[in-house]
N, C-alpha and C positions, 0 to 999 in steps of 0.2 A: 504494500500500500504506500502511495507517494505521500510526501510531506504535505502537499497541497490538499490531498484527500483527507489526511489526518486533521488538518486545520478546519476543513469544512465540516467534518463529522463533529469535531469538538464544539464548533459554533452551533450546530443543530442541537447537540446534547444540552448545551447551556440554555438555549432558547426553550427546549422542552422542559427543563427544570423550572423555568419561570412560569410556563403555562401550567405545569402541575401545581405549583404553589398558589396560582390564581384561581384555577377552575377544577382541579382535581383530575384523577385518572379517568373517571367515567366520561367526563365532558371533553377531554382532550381529543383532538383530531389531527390528522396530518395537515389540514389547512391551517389550524390554529398554530401549529408549530412552525409552519412555513411563514406565516405572517409575523410571528415573534422573531424569526431568524432573518426577516426581510429578504426572503428568496421566494421564487415561484414554487408551486406545488410540484411541478415537473422536475425542478432542480432538486427538491427534497427527495423525490421518488428515486432519483439516481442513486442516492445513498441508502435510503430506507424505504422498503416497499410497504411496510405496515407499521401501525402504532406500536404493536408488541415488540417489533424489532428495536425501536427506539427505547422503549421501556426496559428491555432486556439489557441493552448496552449501558443504560443508567445504573441498573442494578449491579452489573458486572463491575462498573467503575466504583460503585460504592463498596463493593466487597473485595477490593484490591488489597486490603490490609493484610489478610492472611498470606497472600502471594508475596508481599513485601517482607514479612517476617520469615517465610520459608526461604526466600531468595537470600536474605541476610545470613541465615543458617548455613546455606550452601557456600556462599562467598567466604565467610569467616572460617568455616570448617572447624578445626580443632581450637582455634583461638577465641571462640565465642565465650562470653561470660554466661554460664548456665543460669545463675541466679537472676541476672538482668533479663535473660530470655523468659524465665518463668514470670517475672513481674510484667513484662511486655505482653505476654500471651494473656495473662489474667486481666490486665487493663484493657486489652483489645476486645476480649469477650464481653466484659461489663459495658464497654462503650457501645458495642453492637446492640445490647439490650435497650439502650437509651435512645436509639435512632428510630423513633416511632414512624416517621414518614417512609423511611427506607424499608422498615419491616412490613408496612402496609402494602407498599409497592411489590415487595417480594411475594406476599400472600396473594395479591391480585394475579400476578404472573403464574404462580403455582396453580391457582384456580383455573386459569385459561388453559394451562397444560393438561390438567385433569379433565377438562371439558372436551379434549380431543385435538388441541393444537399440536400437531405432530412435530412441527419445527421447534416449538418451545420444549416439548418433551425431550427431543434429541439434545437440545442445548443444555437443559437441566441435567440430563444423564451425563453428558461430558463434563459439566461443571461440578457435579457431585464427585465424580472420579478425581478431578483436579483438587477439590477441597480436601478430600480424604487423603490423597497423596501428600498434600501440604501439611496436614495435621500429623500424619504418620512420620514425615520427615522431621518435624519439630519434636515429636515425642521420642523418636529413636535417638535424637541428639541429647535430649534431657535424660532419658533412661540409660544412655550409653550402651545401646544394643543395636543389632541389625533389625531390619523390618521383618516381622513375623506375622503369623495369623493372629497372635494375641495383640500386637501393637496396632494392626489394621482393624481389629475388632473394637479395641478401645477408641480408635480414631472414628470409627463409624458411629459408635454409641455417643461419643462426645459431640459429633456434628448433629446427630438426631436431637440431643438434649438442647443444644444451642438453638437449633431451628424451632424446636418445640416452645422454648421460652419466648423466642421472638414472635411466634404466632400468638401466644398467650398475650404478649404485650400489645400486639396489633389489634386484637379483639377486645381486650379488657382495659387497655391503657395502664395496666399495672400487672404485677406478678404476685402469685401466692408464695411469699417467702421473703426473707430478709436479704437484700442485695449484698450487704456486707458479709453475711454468712455464706452466700453463694460464692463470693470471691475467695473466702477461706476454704470452701470445699474444692474449688478449682485448684488452689495451691496445694491442698492435701493430695489431690489426684496426681498433680505434677511431681509431688515428692514421694510417690509410691516407690517401695523397694521392688523394682521390676522383676528381678530374678526370683524373689519369693512369690510374687504374684503369678508369674509364669509357671513356677513349680506347682503351686496349688491347683491351677487350672489343668495342668497336664497329669497330675496325680488323681484328679477326679474325673472319671470318664464322662459323666453327665455334663459337667461344666465344659470339658474339652470339646464335646460334641456340639454344644451350643455355640462355643467360640468359633468353630469351623463353619457352622451353618450361617451365622451372622457375617463372618468375615468374607466368606466366599460367595454367598448368594444374595447379599443385600442389593446388588446392582441390577438394573435392567440391562440386558445385553446391549452393547454399544450400537448395534445396527437397528435397535428398536426405534420405531417412529421415523425411520429414514425412508 
């Protein structure tokens, strides 16, 4: 993608954010975004064919924090400060809970995907793979281990918990639970003795089976919805 195209898309996304803040998701149209961006609808259509395409790019931009942290882990490799990483992860998760407009947008797009928007289904499928890979990369660095069924299962459950609380916030404007305590629980999980946890799971056939089922079968096949 050319720099000119990137600039054009960025301008459209900025305009779409303004439209969203003024009239909301339901009333937003391609024409309203084109007007806000001071371009023709035809010019907008060159970059975005549907409203959902624009909304998805806004959501992807809003959720870039996990990619930034994961990228930092990869770049710094062995030199990363693990305690600083734990604090950054905890702060990032708690900040995600507070982003009400972003959580509502994500919920809207998930609803569109569930209603049969196959393009959104594919995008979410790819994005969930990416998010879980990012979480797994962070956890393996913190736990000082290689990626395993256990770390990927923990990553999957962690993402499900984060998404669940975000949905609760979007629907209720609040969460059942003390946010300070949630932060402490996140830190508790990041401070797990991974070797002992893995040993317990592997020594208990029932728990090990659950771990494998969740870790291997949680995803929709990547070709689904294409």
